[in-house]
C-alpha positions as CSV (number, residue, x, y, z in Angstrom):
1,M,-4.6,17.5,4.8
2,A,-3.8,14.5,6.5
3,G,-4.6,10.8,6.4
4,I,-5.5,8.0,8.9
5,Y,-4.6,4.4,8.6
6,L,-6.0,1.7,10.9
7,H,-4.4,-1.6,10.9
8,I,-7.0,-4.5,11.4
9,P,-4.5,-7.5,12.4
10,F,-6.8,-10.4,11.6
11,C,-7.1,-12.9,8.8
12,K,-8.8,-16.2,8.1
13,Q,-5.4,-17.9,6.9
14,A,-1.9,-16.8,6.4
15,C,-0.8,-16.4,2.6
16,H,2.5,-18.1,2.1
17,Y,4.3,-14.8,1.0
18,C,2.7,-12.2,3.5
19,D,5.0,-10.6,6.2
20,F,2.4,-7.9,7.3
21,H,1.4,-8.2,10.9
22,F,-1.8,-10.5,11.5
23,S,-3.0,-13.3,13.6
24,T,-5.4,-16.0,12.3
25,S,-6.8,-16.3,15.8
26,L,-9.5,-14.0,16.8
27,G,-9.0,-14.4,20.5
28,Y,-8.0,-10.7,20.9
29,R,-10.6,-9.3,18.2
30,E,-12.7,-7.3,20.6
31,E,-10.2,-6.2,22.8
32,V,-8.0,-4.7,19.8
33,I,-10.9,-3.1,18.3
34,K,-11.5,-1.5,21.6
35,A,-7.8,-0.4,22.1
36,M,-8.0,1.1,18.6
37,H,-10.9,3.3,19.5
38,E,-9.1,4.6,22.7
39,E,-6.0,5.1,20.6
40,L,-7.8,7.2,18.3
41,K,-8.8,9.3,21.0
42,R,-5.8,9.6,23.0
43,R,-3.7,10.7,19.6
44,R,-6.4,13.3,18.3
45,D,-3.7,16.1,18.6
46,Y,-0.7,13.9,17.0
47,L,-1.4,15.5,13.4
48,P,-0.3,18.8,12.7
49,D,-3.3,19.4,10.4
50,K,-6.6,17.8,11.8
51,K,-8.4,17.9,8.3
52,I,-8.7,14.4,7.2
53,D,-8.9,14.0,3.6
54,S,-8.3,10.1,3.7
55,I,-9.1,7.2,5.8
56,Y,-7.5,3.7,5.1
57,F,-8.5,0.3,6.4
58,G,-5.8,-1.8,6.0
59,G,-4.3,-5.2,7.2
60,G,-4.6,-8.0,7.9
61,T,-8.1,-8.5,6.5
62,P,-10.3,-5.4,7.4
63,S,-13.3,-6.9,5.6
64,I,-13.5,-9.4,8.4
65,L,-15.0,-6.5,10.4
66,K,-18.9,-5.9,10.1
67,G,-20.1,-2.9,8.6
68,S,-21.2,-1.2,11.8
69,E,-17.8,-1.8,13.0
70,I,-16.3,-0.1,10.2
71,Q,-19.0,2.9,10.4
72,R,-18.2,3.2,14.0
73,F,-14.6,3.9,13.5
74,I,-15.4,6.4,10.7
75,D,-17.8,8.2,13.1
76,Q,-15.4,8.4,15.7
77,I,-12.8,9.9,13.4
78,A,-15.6,12.4,12.3
79,N,-16.0,13.4,15.8
80,E,-12.3,13.7,16.7
81,Y,-11.1,15.1,13.6
82,D,-12.1,17.5,10.9
83,L,-13.2,14.6,8.4
84,M,-13.5,16.6,5.0
85,D,-16.6,16.2,2.8
86,G,-15.8,13.6,-0.1
87,A,-12.9,12.3,1.8
88,E,-11.4,8.9,0.3
89,I,-12.3,5.9,2.5
90,T,-10.7,2.6,1.5
91,L,-11.4,-0.7,2.9
92,E,-8.9,-3.7,2.0
93,A,-10.9,-6.7,1.2
94,N,-10.5,-10.2,0.4
95,P,-12.8,-11.7,-2.3
96,D,-14.3,-14.4,-0.2
97,D,-15.6,-11.5,2.4
98,L,-17.4,-9.8,-0.1
99,E,-20.6,-12.1,0.0
100,A,-24.1,-10.3,-0.6
101,A,-24.9,-9.8,2.9
102,Q,-21.5,-8.0,3.6
103,V,-21.6,-5.7,0.5
104,K,-25.0,-4.5,1.5
105,E,-23.6,-3.8,5.0
106,L,-20.9,-2.1,3.5
107,R,-23.0,0.0,1.1
108,A,-24.6,1.4,4.1
109,T,-21.2,2.7,5.6
110,Q,-19.3,5.8,4.4
111,V,-16.7,3.4,2.5
112,N,-16.2,4.6,-0.9
113,R,-13.4,2.7,-2.1
114,F,-12.4,-0.7,-2.3
115,S,-8.9,-2.5,-2.6
116,I,-9.5,-6.0,-3.5
117,G,-6.7,-8.7,-3.0
118,I,-7.5,-10.5,-6.4
119,Q,-3.8,-11.4,-6.8
120,S,-4.5,-13.9,-9.7
121,F,-7.7,-15.1,-11.3
122,F,-6.2,-18.7,-11.8
123,E,-7.2,-21.5,-9.3
124,E,-3.8,-23.0,-9.0
125,D,-2.0,-19.6,-8.3
126,L,-4.4,-18.9,-5.5
127,R,-3.7,-22.2,-3.8
128,W,0.0,-21.9,-4.3
129,M,-0.3,-18.7,-2.5
130,N,-2.5,-20.2,0.2
131,R,-5.0,-17.4,-0.5
132,A,-8.4,-17.8,1.4
133,H,-10.4,-17.2,-1.8
134,N,-10.9,-19.2,-5.2
135,A,-10.8,-18.1,-8.8
136,S,-14.8,-17.9,-9.0
137,Q,-14.8,-15.9,-5.9
138,A,-12.4,-13.3,-7.6
139,D,-14.8,-12.9,-10.2
140,S,-18.1,-12.6,-8.3
141,A,-16.7,-10.2,-5.8
142,I,-15.8,-7.6,-8.5
143,K,-18.9,-8.0,-10.1
144,R,-21.0,-7.7,-6.8
145,V,-19.2,-4.8,-5.5
146,Q,-19.7,-3.0,-9.0
147,D,-23.4,-4.0,-9.1
148,A,-23.9,-2.4,-5.7
149,G,-22.8,0.8,-7.0
150,F,-19.2,1.0,-5.9
151,E,-17.0,2.5,-9.1
152,N,-13.9,3.6,-7.1
153,I,-12.1,0.1,-7.0
154,T,-8.6,-1.0,-7.2
155,I,-7.4,-4.7,-7.2
156,D,-4.2,-6.2,-6.5
157,L,-2.2,-8.3,-8.6
158,I,1.0,-10.3,-8.1
159,Y,3.6,-11.3,-11.0
160,G,6.9,-12.7,-11.1
161,F,6.3,-16.3,-9.5
162,P,7.1,-19.8,-10.8
163,L,3.5,-20.6,-11.7
164,L,2.8,-17.5,-13.7
165,T,3.6,-18.2,-17.3
166,D,3.6,-14.9,-19.6
167,L,0.4,-16.2,-21.0
168,K,-1.4,-16.4,-17.7
169,W,0.0,-13.0,-16.8
170,R,-1.4,-11.5,-19.8
171,E,-4.9,-13.2,-19.0
172,N,-4.9,-11.5,-15.7
173,I,-4.2,-8.2,-17.0
174,L,-6.9,-8.4,-19.8
175,K,-9.5,-9.7,-17.4
176,T,-8.8,-6.9,-15.1
177,M,-9.2,-4.3,-17.8
178,A,-12.5,-6.2,-19.2
179,F,-13.7,-5.4,-15.7
180,D,-13.2,-1.8,-16.3
181,I,-11.2,-1.6,-13.2
182,P,-10.2,2.2,-12.7
183,H,-7.0,1.5,-10.6
184,I,-4.6,-1.5,-10.5
185,S,-1.7,-2.0,-8.0
186,A,0.9,-4.8,-9.2
187,Y,3.7,-6.0,-7.1
188,A,6.5,-8.4,-7.9
189,M,6.5,-11.5,-5.5
190,T,9.2,-11.2,-3.0
191,V,10.6,-13.8,-0.6
192,E,10.5,-12.6,3.0
193,Q,12.6,-14.8,5.5
194,K,9.9,-15.1,8.3
195,T,7.3,-16.3,5.7
196,A,6.2,-19.7,4.7
197,L,7.4,-19.1,1.2
198,G,10.9,-17.9,2.8
199,H,11.0,-21.1,4.6
200,F,9.8,-23.3,1.3
201,V,12.7,-21.7,-0.7
202,K,15.3,-22.3,2.1
203,K,14.5,-25.8,2.4
204,G,14.3,-26.3,-1.5
205,K,10.5,-27.0,-1.6
206,Q,10.0,-24.2,-3.8
207,P,12.6,-22.5,-6.4
208,P,13.7,-18.8,-6.0
209,M,11.9,-16.2,-7.6
210,N,13.3,-15.4,-11.3
211,E,14.2,-11.8,-11.8
212,Q,14.3,-12.0,-15.4
213,Q,10.7,-13.4,-15.4
214,A,9.6,-10.5,-13.1
215,S,11.2,-7.9,-15.3
216,A,9.5,-9.2,-18.4
217,Q,6.1,-9.4,-16.7
218,F,6.6,-5.7,-15.3
219,I,7.6,-4.6,-18.7
220,Y,4.5,-6.0,-20.5
221,L,2.4,-4.5,-17.7
222,M,3.7,-1.4,-18.1
223,E,3.2,-1.4,-21.8
224,S,-0.3,-2.9,-21.8
225,L,-1.8,-0.8,-19.1
226,M,-0.2,2.7,-20.5
227,E,-1.5,1.6,-24.2
228,K,-5.2,1.5,-22.5
229,G,-4.8,4.9,-21.2
230,Y,-3.8,3.9,-17.6
231,E,-1.2,6.4,-15.9
232,H,1.7,4.6,-14.3
233,Y,2.1,7.1,-11.4
234,E,3.8,5.2,-9.0
235,I,6.2,2.1,-9.6
236,S,3.6,-0.3,-8.7
237,N,0.2,1.7,-9.3
238,F,-1.6,2.5,-12.3
239,A,-4.8,4.7,-12.8
240,I,-7.0,6.2,-15.2
241,P,-7.0,9.9,-15.0
242,G,-8.6,11.2,-11.8
243,R,-8.4,7.8,-9.9
244,Y,-4.9,7.8,-8.1
245,S,-5.2,6.6,-4.7
246,R,-5.5,9.7,-2.6
247,H,-4.2,8.0,0.7
248,N,-1.4,6.4,-0.7
249,T,-0.4,9.6,-2.8
250,S,-0.2,11.3,0.5
251,Y,2.5,9.1,1.7
252,W,4.6,9.6,-1.4
253,Q,4.4,13.2,-1.2
254,G,5.5,13.2,2.4
255,T,1.9,14.3,3.9
256,P,1.7,13.7,7.8
257,Y,-0.4,10.7,8.6
258,L,-1.7,8.7,11.6
259,G,-1.6,5.1,12.1
260,I,-3.8,3.3,14.5
261,G,-3.5,-0.4,15.7
262,P,-0.8,-3.1,16.0
263,S,2.1,-2.5,13.8
264,A,0.6,0.7,12.3
265,H,3.1,3.5,11.4
266,S,2.7,7.2,11.8
267,F,4.5,10.5,10.4
268,D,4.0,13.9,11.7
269,G,6.4,15.5,9.5
270,E,9.4,15.5,12.0
271,A,9.4,11.6,13.3
272,R,8.3,8.4,12.4
273,Q,6.4,6.1,15.0
274,W,5.4,2.5,14.9
275,N,3.3,0.4,17.2
276,I,4.3,-2.7,18.5
277,S,3.3,-5.7,16.2
278,N,1.7,-7.8,19.0
279,N,-2.0,-7.9,19.5
280,H,-2.0,-8.8,23.2
281,K,1.1,-6.5,24.2
282,Y,-0.5,-3.5,22.2
283,T,-4.1,-3.9,24.1
284,E,-2.1,-4.1,27.1
285,S,-0.1,-0.9,26.5
286,I,-3.4,0.8,25.9
287,I,-5.2,-0.5,29.1
288,N,-2.0,0.3,31.2
289,E,-1.6,3.7,29.4
290,T,2.1,3.0,28.5
291,S,3.7,3.4,25.2
292,A,2.7,1.1,22.6
293,A,5.1,2.5,20.0
294,E,8.8,3.5,19.1
295,T,9.7,6.8,17.6
296,E,12.4,7.8,15.1
297,H,13.3,11.4,14.9
298,L,14.6,12.1,11.5
299,T,17.7,14.0,10.6
300,K,18.0,16.4,7.6
301,D,19.9,13.4,5.9
302,D,16.8,11.2,6.8
303,K,14.4,13.5,5.4
304,Y,16.4,14.0,2.2
305,N,16.9,10.2,1.6
306,E,13.2,9.5,2.2
307,Y,12.0,12.4,-0.1
308,I,14.6,10.9,-2.9
309,M,13.1,7.3,-2.1
310,T,9.6,8.2,-2.3
311,R,9.4,10.7,-5.0
312,L,11.6,8.9,-7.4
313,R,8.9,6.1,-7.3
314,T,6.4,8.6,-8.6
315,I,5.2,10.2,-11.8
316,W,6.3,13.6,-10.4
317,G,9.8,12.6,-9.9
318,V,12.4,14.5,-7.6
319,D,11.9,18.4,-7.8
320,L,15.1,20.0,-7.7
321,T,14.0,23.3,-6.7
322,R,12.4,21.8,-3.8
323,V,15.5,20.0,-3.1
324,E,17.6,23.2,-2.8
325,Q,14.8,24.9,-1.0
326,E,14.2,22.3,1.9
327,F,17.7,20.9,1.9
328,G,20.2,23.4,0.6
329,Y,22.3,24.0,-2.2
330,D,24.9,21.1,-1.2
331,Y,22.1,18.6,-1.3
332,L,21.2,19.9,-4.7
333,R,24.7,19.4,-5.9
334,H,24.9,16.0,-4.4
335,T,21.6,15.2,-6.3
336,E,22.8,16.2,-9.8
337,K,26.3,14.5,-9.2
338,M,24.9,11.2,-8.3
339,A,22.2,11.3,-10.8
340,A,24.6,12.1,-13.8
341,P,25.7,8.4,-14.6
342,F,22.1,7.2,-14.5
343,I,20.9,10.0,-17.0
344,E,23.8,9.1,-19.1
345,K,22.5,5.5,-19.0
346,G,19.0,6.5,-19.8
347,W,17.5,5.1,-16.7
348,L,16.9,8.7,-15.3
349,K,15.4,11.6,-17.3
350,Q,15.8,15.4,-16.3
351,T,14.2,18.5,-17.0
352,A,15.0,22.0,-16.0
353,Q,13.3,21.3,-12.8
354,T,12.9,17.5,-12.3
355,I,14.7,14.0,-12.2
356,S,12.5,11.2,-12.9
357,L,12.8,7.4,-13.7
358,S,12.5,6.4,-17.4
359,R,10.6,3.5,-18.5
360,E,13.8,1.1,-18.4
361,G,15.1,3.1,-15.1
362,K,11.7,1.9,-13.4
363,L,13.3,-1.8,-13.3
364,F,16.1,-0.4,-11.1
365,A,14.3,2.1,-8.9
366,D,15.4,1.0,-5.7
367,H,19.3,0.7,-6.8
368,I,19.1,4.2,-8.2
369,A,17.4,5.6,-5.1
370,S,20.0,4.1,-2.9
371,E,22.9,5.6,-4.9
372,L,21.4,9.1,-4.6
373,F,21.0,8.8,-0.8
374,V,23.3,11.0,1.4
375,V,25.4,8.3,3.6
376,D,27.4,9.4,6.4
């Protein structure tokens, strides 16, 4: 089975830390939506398996769309592909968009999962991030969605930034659990060069992020959530049993997916493809029937490195039998050789069939993965 990702490239305002593709101008809104429908039609033969088990509206801010616009995308996918019964259909949403009228509209669609960008329940944190919502809206949005009957909810939280004391981080986690949220995604604040935050740090207007603070808050996150029965199934993701994100899990397991819209990425099992990150140029390419995308054909080494990078982040770890079957004995020997020092340090755990991160190793996941890569 496969998934479809739709990138809605519009936001009310720019968060200081965000480097995803978006525009705060809605000038090309209708044109982009029309082009995305056309792209869905043109690329209906892209996926090797047309059975669709998940749809993910990401962005940007998909909750800017009307419920009818969201349902129209779902209806087209059902017509162009084989949309499975019970498919997971996720909508990323900002709390300020989830007013009563919008939630009522969304209840009439086939959306059955919300990803709500809370980030923090503290007013000063939200202002520092330049979020569009306030602390009161963070609370009310969750309650409103739950009261409307939506149970499959994930919220995003951010840690490791200067304003976030350990006490406030503890309060964010406790409040999340008090809402009985079944899935939590938590990310360390990173400073990307082309963002407002990157500019502020470069100019000395904001301090750089503190890695020790981020590590300590990540450890507390792991301990507190796992103590309450959440499963840490991917570095940044925690869920109660049965509530893993079906869509994102397919990424980590190497399942093909189709990305629609400006900047959206696709993977057909052999090559990666990504659309241009410009709303006007994207729509023009669709109108003129020229390519809006670049393509990278993956070598055997590329596929191995991606397998290591994605699977090592997950609860399932690297399957050594699969490494030998898909890549060959030399790759298996390379994996075991490069993993040995980290197993000795206690950062990796090895069973007869798998290699996975220990709790301490999760602090160094990217470094460990890069050491296991095959490099020419």
